[in-house]
C-alpha positions as a LaTeX table, in Angstrom:
\begin{tabular}{lrrr}
\hline
Residue & $x$ (\AA) & $y$ (\AA) & $z$ (\AA) \\
\hline
Met1 & 52.34 & $-135.73$ & 217.93 \\
Leu2 & 54.60 & $-134.08$ & 215.40 \\
Gly3 & 57.09 & $-136.92$ & 214.99 \\
Phe4 & 60.49 & $-136.72$ & 213.34 \\
Gly5 & 59.54 & $-134.37$ & 210.42 \\
Pro6 & 60.05 & $-130.94$ & 212.01 \\
Phe7 & 63.32 & $-131.98$ & 213.63 \\
Ala8 & 64.66 & $-133.37$ & 210.34 \\
Thr9 & 63.67 & $-130.19$ & 208.50 \\
Phe10 & 65.40 & $-128.02$ & 211.10 \\
Leu11 & 68.50 & $-130.23$ & 210.97 \\
Ile12 & 68.68 & $-130.01$ & 207.15 \\
Ile13 & 68.35 & $-126.21$ & 207.25 \\
Val14 & 71.15 & $-125.92$ & 209.84 \\
Val15 & 73.47 & $-128.16$ & 207.79 \\
Val16 & 72.79 & $-126.17$ & 204.60 \\
Val17 & 73.52 & $-122.86$ & 206.38 \\
Ile18 & 76.78 & $-124.23$ & 207.83 \\
Ile19 & 77.94 & $-125.58$ & 204.45 \\
Ser20 & 77.03 & $-122.34$ & 202.66 \\
Gly21 & 79.68 & $-120.48$ & 204.69 \\
Ile22 & 82.59 & $-122.50$ & 203.31 \\
Lys23 & 84.54 & $-120.58$ & 200.65 \\
Ile24 & 87.60 & $-121.72$ & 198.70 \\
Leu25 & 90.11 & $-119.09$ & 197.58 \\
Lys26 & 92.70 & $-119.83$ & 194.93 \\
Glu27 & 96.39 & $-119.61$ & 195.78 \\
Tyr28 & 96.80 & $-116.06$ & 194.43 \\
Gln29 & 93.62 & $-114.60$ & 195.99 \\
Arg30 & 92.95 & $-112.84$ & 199.25 \\
Ala31 & 89.43 & $-112.06$ & 200.46 \\
Val32 & 88.37 & $-108.83$ & 202.16 \\
Ile33 & 85.88 & $-109.84$ & 204.87 \\
Phe34 & 83.23 & $-107.54$ & 206.32 \\
Arg35 & 81.63 & $-108.43$ & 209.66 \\
Leu36 & 78.45 & $-106.45$ & 210.23 \\
Gly37 & 79.72 & $-103.76$ & 207.85 \\
Arg38 & 83.20 & $-103.35$ & 209.36 \\
Met39 & 86.31 & $-104.71$ & 207.73 \\
Val40 & 88.15 & $-107.46$ & 209.59 \\
Asp41 & 91.50 & $-109.03$ & 208.69 \\
Pro42 & 91.78 & $-110.24$ & 205.10 \\
Arg43 & 91.87 & $-113.98$ & 204.71 \\
Gly44 & 94.39 & $-115.78$ & 202.60 \\
Pro45 & 94.23 & $-118.62$ & 200.13 \\
Gly46 & 92.70 & $-121.98$ & 200.95 \\
Ile47 & 89.49 & $-123.00$ & 202.67 \\
Thr48 & 87.88 & $-120.10$ & 204.53 \\
Tyr49 & 84.73 & $-120.03$ & 206.60 \\
Val50 & 82.46 & $-116.99$ & 206.37 \\
Ile51 & 79.72 & $-116.85$ & 209.00 \\
Pro52 & 76.46 & $-116.65$ & 206.99 \\
Val53 & 74.38 & $-113.47$ & 207.45 \\
Ile54 & 77.00 & $-111.91$ & 209.80 \\
Glu55 & 80.04 & $-111.86$ & 207.51 \\
Ser56 & 80.35 & $-111.20$ & 203.79 \\
Ile57 & 83.14 & $-111.20$ & 201.25 \\
Gly58 & 83.55 & $-107.69$ & 199.89 \\
Arg59 & 85.95 & $-108.67$ & 197.15 \\
Ala60 & 88.40 & $-111.45$ & 196.39 \\
Val61 & 91.56 & $-109.65$ & 195.33 \\
Gly62 & 94.05 & $-111.32$ & 192.99 \\
Gly63 & 97.71 & $-110.97$ & 193.85 \\
Arg64 & 99.27 & $-112.11$ & 190.60 \\
Lys65 & 101.68 & $-109.95$ & 188.68 \\
Arg66 & 101.12 & $-109.56$ & 184.99 \\
Gly67 & 103.94 & $-109.46$ & 182.53 \\
Ile68 & 104.49 & $-109.29$ & 178.81 \\
Leu69 & 107.22 & $-110.79$ & 176.68 \\
Val70 & 109.23 & $-108.16$ & 174.84 \\
Leu71 & 111.93 & $-109.08$ & 172.36 \\
Ala72 & 115.37 & $-107.56$ & 172.98 \\
Asp73 & 115.18 & $-105.51$ & 169.76 \\
Asn74 & 111.96 & $-103.88$ & 170.85 \\
Val75 & 113.06 & $-102.97$ & 174.38 \\
Val76 & 114.85 & $-99.78$ & 173.35 \\
Glu77 & 111.92 & $-98.68$ & 171.17 \\
Ala78 & 109.45 & $-99.41$ & 173.95 \\
Ile79 & 111.50 & $-97.41$ & 176.46 \\
Lys80 & 111.68 & $-94.48$ & 174.06 \\
Lys81 & 107.89 & $-94.61$ & 173.52 \\
Ala82 & 107.26 & $-94.75$ & 177.25 \\
Gly83 & 109.46 & $-91.69$ & 177.75 \\
Lys84 & 109.58 & $-90.44$ & 181.31 \\
Lys85 & 106.30 & $-92.15$ & 182.12 \\
Lys86 & 107.11 & $-95.49$ & 183.61 \\
Lys87 & 103.97 & $-97.28$ & 182.56 \\
Trp88 & 105.65 & $-100.66$ & 182.14 \\
Gly89 & 108.58 & $-102.04$ & 184.10 \\
Leu90 & 110.64 & $-103.11$ & 181.11 \\
Arg91 & 113.68 & $-105.28$ & 181.67 \\
Pro92 & 115.59 & $-107.32$ & 179.09 \\
Leu93 & 115.43 & $-111.07$ & 179.54 \\
Arg94 & 118.62 & $-112.65$ & 180.91 \\
\hline
\end{tabular}
């Protein structure tokens, strides 16, 4: 007879496939999930399960805002340089 070997091998493969679907997203990330090529609802931060082979993560999008520190003396000059183009949202620090 075959014994316990084939069953143990099958069991190990199933456990590895199940564990490979666990994804951890950082607090500022959201993942775009595709199921069989169609987009489903984005998933938020934390532990997320992606069904192996059926689902895939298209892209983990970061939701953080980026800012720069501008000294009060330079704010007027920066606004003049920007002109009518509002490339940066400049506000003086309070």
